[in-house]
C-alpha positions in Angstrom: 98.6 89.3 95.6 99.4 91.8 97.6 97.4 94.7 95.4 95.0 92.3 95.8 94.6 92.2 100.1 95.0 96.1 99.1 92.4 96.3 97.2 89.8 94.5 98.2 88.9 96.3 101.4 89.1 99.5 100.0 86.4 98.7 97.0 83.9 96.9 100.0 84.4 100.3 101.5 83.9 102.2 98.9 81.0 100.5 97.5 79.3 100.8 100.7 79.6 104.5 100.9 78.3 104.6 98.1 75.2 102.8 98.9 73.9 104.1 101.9 73.4 107.8 101.6 70.5 108.8 103.7 71.1 109.7 107.0 68.5 111.1 110.1 69.4 113.5 112.7 67.2 113.3 115.4 67.3 115.7 118.9 66.2 114.1 121.9 65.7 115.5 125.1 65.3 114.3 128.5 68.9 112.8 128.2 70.5 112.6 131.3 73.3 110.3 131.8 75.4 107.2 129.1 72.7 104.8 130.0 69.7 106.8 128.7 71.6 107.1 125.3 72.2 103.4 125.3 68.5 103.0 125.5 67.7 105.4 122.7 70.3 103.9 120.8 68.9 100.4 121.1 65.6 101.2 120.0 66.9 102.6 116.7 69.2 99.9 116.1 66.1 97.8 116.2 64.3 99.1 113.5 64.9 97.5 110.0 67.3 98.9 107.8 68.9 100.8 110.1 73.0 100.7 109.8 74.6 103.0 112.1 74.3 105.0 115.2 76.2 108.5 115.9 75.4 109.7 119.4 76.2 112.7 121.5 74.7 112.9 124.7 75.4 116.6 125.8 73.8 117.7 122.8 70.8 114.8 123.0 71.7 114.5 119.3 71.9 111.3 117.4 72.8 110.3 113.4 71.0 107.8 112.4 72.5 105.9 109.2 69.7 103.3 106.9 70.2 101.3 103.8 70.2 101.9 100.5 66.2 102.6 100.2 65.0 102.6 103.0 63.3 105.3 104.5 62.4 106.0 108.7 59.2 108.2 109.3 59.0 111.1 112.1 55.6 109.2 113.2 57.8 106.2 114.1 61.3 107.3 116.0 58.5 110.1 118.1 56.7 106.5 119.1 60.1 104.7 120.1 61.4 107.8 122.2 58.0 108.6 123.7 58.2 105.1 124.8 61.7 105.2 125.9 60.2 107.6 128.2 61.6 110.9 126.6 61.0 113.8 124.0 61.5 113.9 120.5 62.9 117.6 119.8 63.9 117.6 116.0 63.4 114.4 113.6 65.3 115.5 109.8 66.2 113.5 107.1 69.7 114.1 105.1 70.4 113.0 102.0 74.3 112.8 101.2 74.9 114.2 97.8 77.3 111.6 95.5 
């Protein structure tokens, strides 16, 4: 029984990691405070299929993880960032190899 409780979380995290293999690297200029980063994160999280976001205030970088089969367009991200009052510098899709 103890083994079952130990293995179930491992199976969950493993299957989740295998299913989510597309990330986006987004760089935004004009961020000056944590609240700016929060504003952009909030808008990104509202996009359908976004699973997780990691951000770096100092570099203006956002690492966006999406569900399997979901893709984001540069046009959509640029519009979102512009509406938030910032400038999109870089948009890059990163496909992780299994």
